[in-house]
C-alpha positions as a Python dict, from the first residue, in 0.01 Angstrom:
ca = {
    (1, 'X'): (0, 0, 0),
    (2, 'X'): (253, 217, 93),
    (3, 'X'): (406, 159, -220),
    (4, 'X'): (147, 211, -452),
    (5, 'X'): (109, 571, -248),
    (6, 'X'): (465, 647, -322),
    (7, 'X'): (473, 585, -637),
    (8, 'X'): (157, 762, -667),
    (9, 'X'): (285, 1080, -593),
    (10, 'X'): (595, 983, -799),
    (11, 'X'): (473, 994, -1098),
    (12, 'X'): (145, 1222, -1063),
    (13, 'X'): (244, 1464, -833),
    (14, 'X'): (650, 1508, -970),
    (15, 'X'): (655, 1891, -830),
    (16, 'X'): (609, 1750, -442),
    (17, 'X'): (920, 1558, -431),
    (18, 'X'): (1091, 1897, -642),
    (19, 'X'): (992, 2116, -306),
    (20, 'X'): (1125, 1890, -51),
    (21, 'X'): (1485, 2067, 34),
    (22, 'X'): (1691, 1984, 356),
    (23, 'X'): (1700, 2128, 610),
    (24, 'X'): (1995, 2208, 881),
    (25, 'X'): (1903, 2235, 1220),
    (26, 'X'): (2125, 2402, 1533),
    (27, 'X'): (2261, 2183, 1762),
    (28, 'X'): (1990, 2130, 2032),
    (29, 'X'): (1975, 2295, 2336),
    (30, 'X'): (2000, 2058, 2670),
    (31, 'X'): (2084, 2298, 2927),
    (32, 'X'): (1858, 2571, 3133),
    (33, 'X'): (1474, 2555, 3100),
    (34, 'X'): (1194, 2453, 3297),
    (35, 'X'): (1317, 2155, 3630),
    (36, 'X'): (1167, 1866, 3527),
    (37, 'X'): (869, 1825, 3807),
    (38, 'X'): (760, 2195, 3738),
    (39, 'X'): (695, 2100, 3403),
    (40, 'X'): (523, 1743, 3482),
    (41, 'X'): (283, 1939, 3725),
    (42, 'X'): (238, 2199, 3436),
    (43, 'X'): (182, 1963, 3142),
    (44, 'X'): (-180, 1957, 2997),
    (45, 'X'): (-314, 1816, 2670),
    (46, 'X'): (-522, 2095, 2473),
    (47, 'X'): (-664, 2027, 2107),
    (48, 'X'): (-611, 2398, 1951),
    (49, 'X'): (-385, 2432, 1742),
    (50, 'X'): (-156, 2752, 1614),
    (51, 'X'): (-56, 2838, 1255),
    (52, 'X'): (228, 3023, 1448),
    (53, 'X'): (556, 2843, 1270),
    (54, 'X'): (799, 2735, 1541),
    (55, 'X'): (1194, 2854, 1531),
    (56, 'X'): (1432, 2618, 1396),
    (57, 'X'): (1606, 2564, 1716),
    (58, 'X'): (1280, 2465, 1877),
    (59, 'X'): (1227, 2236, 1610),
    (60, 'X'): (1569, 2106, 1678),
    (61, 'X'): (1508, 2072, 2040),
    (62, 'X'): (1173, 1869, 2049),
    (63, 'X'): (1324, 1671, 1745),
    (64, 'X'): (1631, 1595, 1986),
    (65, 'X'): (1414, 1544, 2274),
    (66, 'X'): (1202, 1270, 2032),
    (67, 'X'): (1461, 1050, 1911),
    (68, 'X'): (1783, 1269, 1973),
    (69, 'X'): (2132, 1018, 2043),
    (70, 'X'): (2177, 1132, 2423),
    (71, 'X'): (2496, 845, 2462),
    (72, 'X'): (2775, 948, 2149),
    (73, 'X'): (2971, 672, 2316),
    (74, 'X'): (2706, 360, 2248),
    (75, 'X'): (2502, 524, 2016),
    (76, 'X'): (2164, 533, 2265),
    (77, 'X'): (1843, 768, 2206),
    (78, 'X'): (1636, 952, 2440),
    (79, 'X'): (1320, 774, 2374),
    (80, 'X'): (1363, 371, 2471),
    (81, 'X'): (1261, 136, 2176),
    (82, 'X'): (1252, -242, 2133),
    (83, 'X'): (1487, -462, 2268),
    (84, 'X'): (1732, -93, 2163),
    (85, 'X'): (1632, -205, 1805),
    (86, 'X'): (1618, 65, 1596),
    (87, 'X'): (1319, 147, 1317),
    (88, 'X'): (1440, -38, 975),
    (89, 'X'): (1099, 95, 768),
}
């Protein structure tokens, strides 16, 4: 199913591929910020969104927090995975 969708997009909408570009992100800011316990106590779910863009720095920080390498010597990440196996799909 995914392969068919990709082929469809490549042949029907080739302009989509031309618009893609790599973005060089700055290193994440790992220092400072709110203390963990305060962040947890203020955490809440929201269902409203804004069209306001986020900064490249904020994007870098969020991506690192979700799947960044935090132990360079072993290559292990900030988020757990099943038996530390990377997703190969």
